[in-house]
C-alpha positions in Angstrom: -24.9 16.1 -8.7 -23.6 13.9 -11.3 -20.0 14.3 -9.8 -21.2 13.8 -6.4 -22.7 10.7 -7.4 -20.1 9.2 -9.2 -17.7 9.6 -6.2 -20.4 8.3 -3.9 -20.3 5.1 -6.5 -16.3 5.0 -6.4 -16.0 5.3 -3.1 -18.0 2.2 -2.4 -16.7 0.1 -4.9 -13.1 0.7 -3.6 -14.6 -0.1 0.0 -16.4 -3.1 -1.7 -12.9 -4.9 -2.8 -11.2 -3.4 0.4 -13.1 -5.7 2.3 -13.3 -8.6 -0.2 -9.4 -8.8 0.8 -10.2 -9.8 4.2 -8.8 -9.2 7.7 -4.9 -9.2 8.2 -5.7 -11.5 10.6 -7.8 -14.1 8.5 -4.8 -14.0 5.8 -1.7 -13.6 7.8 -2.2 -15.5 11.2 0.5 -14.3 13.3 1.1 -10.9 12.8 0.0 -8.3 15.1 1.5 -5.5 13.3 2.3 -3.8 9.7 4.3 -0.7 9.7 5.1 0.8 6.3 7.4 3.6 5.5 7.6 5.2 2.5 9.1 8.0 0.6 7.2 9.2 -2.5 9.4 10.1 -5.7 8.8 12.3 -8.6 10.7 12.5 -11.9 11.7 16.5 -11.9 13.8 19.1 -9.9 12.0 18.5 -6.4 12.3 14.9 -6.5 10.7 13.8 -3.1 6.8 14.5 -2.9 5.9 13.0 0.5 7.2 10.8 3.2 4.4 8.8 4.7 4.0 6.0 7.6 0.9 3.5 7.9 0.5 1.4 10.4 -1.8 -1.7 9.8 -3.3 -3.9 13.3 -4.4 -7.3 12.8 -8.1 -6.2 13.2 -7.4 -3.8 10.1 -8.3 -4.7 6.1 -5.2 -6.2 4.3 -5.0 -3.5 1.4 -1.8 -2.5 0.8 -2.0 -0.7 -2.6 -1.2 2.6 -2.2 -2.3 5.3 -5.0 -0.4 7.3 -6.8 0.5 10.8 -6.1 1.1 12.2 -9.1 -0.9 14.8 -11.0 -2.9 13.0 -13.9 -2.0 9.1 -13.0 -4.7 7.2 -13.8 -4.7 3.0 -12.9 -1.6 3.1 -11.4 -0.3 3.1 -7.7 2.2 0.7 -5.8 1.0 -2.8 -4.8 3.1 -3.6 -1.5 0.6 -6.8 -1.0 3.2 -8.9 -2.9 5.7 -7.8 -0.1 4.0 -8.2 2.9 3.3 -12.0 1.7 7.0 -12.7 1.0 7.6 -11.5 4.2 4.5 -13.0 6.0 5.2 -16.6 4.4 9.2 -16.4 5.4 8.3 -15.0 9.2 10.7 -12.3 8.3 10.5 -9.0 10.1 11.8 -6.2 7.6 12.5 -5.4 4.2 13.5 -2.5 1.8 13.0 -2.0 -1.4 11.7 0.4 -4.3 8.5 0.2 -6.9 7.6 2.1 -9.5 4.3 3.4 -11.2 3.5 2.2 -14.2 0.0 4.1 -14.3 -1.1 6.4 -17.4 0.8 9.7 -17.1 2.4 11.8 -19.6 5.7 10.4 -19.0 7.2 6.8 -18.1 8.0 5.7 -14.7 6.7 9.1 -13.8 6.7 8.3 -9.8 8.2 5.8 -7.5 8.5 4.8 -3.4 11.2 3.8 -1.9 9.7 1.6 0.9 10.5 -0.1 4.6 8.0 -2.9 6.0 8.3 -4.1 9.1 6.2 -7.0 10.9 5.7 -7.6 14.3 4.3 -10.7 15.3 2.5 -12.6 17.9 4.6 -13.8 21.2 4.3 -17.8 20.9 3.0 -19.3 23.7 6.1 -21.8 25.5 
């Protein structure tokens, strides 16, 4: 019972933090859609862990912290919020890059993701 309760508490804390970030429409006026294409990598022989595509509409919460998928990682992950903020501020449509997880694990630089972020903006009335 204690495990279930702590899991529910953790889920509630994550949900509260997500709501506190606000909606995409509130944080990034003019943005209609954000798409992330990511490839998760880990150290070792079988380097590609997963390929993933996520889409967010303006009605979704602006939570762009992706969890690290490496077993045993604590406190890590990948924060793509600065990438989105930079694109929206400069009104650019796409960018690519790579970020590393700095969470606690037995090896430094144990995981990374290569990402492509694409933003679509609302059409402006002329």
